[in-house]
N, C-alpha and C positions, 0 to 999 in steps of 0.2 A: 921668360921666367915662369909665367903662369902655366905654360904647358908642362913644365917639369913638375910643378906642384900638383897639378891635376892628375898626372900619371902615377905619382908616388903612392896614392892611397887606393888605386884601382887594382883589382886582382882579376886575372883572366878566369872565366868560368872553366871548370873542369869538363872535358868532353864526357858525354854520357857513356857509361859502360854497361855491359850486361854480363850476368854471371849464371852459370849452370846451377840447377837445383842441387847437384852433388857438391859443388864448391860451397854453396850457401850452407848446406848441411854440415860440412866439415868445419866451417867457421863457427857455426852454432855449437857444435860439439866442443870446440876449443874453449869457447866462452863458458859453457856449462860445466866443464871439468873443474874450474875454479882455481887453477894454478896461475892464470893470468887474468887481468881485468879486461873488461870489454874495450877500454881505451888502448891497452897494450896490444890486444889482438888487432884492433883497427889500425894502429900505427905499423905493426909488423907486416901487415898485408896491404898497406897503402889504401885503406878503405875509410869511408867516413863513419864516424861513430853513430850517426843517425841511421845509416843503412844497416849496420851490424845490429844495433838495438832493435830495429824493425824486424830483422830476420829472426832474432832470438824471441821476440814477442810473438811472432807468427808461429814459430815452432812450439812455443808454450801453449798457444791457443789450439793448435792442431793436436797436441797430445793430451789436452784437458787440464794442464797445469794452471791455466788461466781460463776465465770465463767471461772476460770483459770485452769481447770482440767476436768477429766471425772467423770460422775455420777456413782453410783453403778449399774445402769441399762445398763452399757456399754456392758455387755455380753449377753443381750437379743437379740434374733433374730426376725427379722420382718417376719410376716407370710403372 
């Protein structure tokens, strides 16, 4: 009986996935259009809300819409 109770609350971790920059850009565009919430876009594409939120935040940083973080160009060296 204790084995059943222990397994009921445990959820298997989701395998780590990777996404192309183009896919991320499309997801960000969908979120920024405003016709669907971030949550809806996340659910529609089986993504975590945290990942989509991070992609949108990074895109805002990269375009200058936000200034509370580093842009994706932070690893470029000056020549």
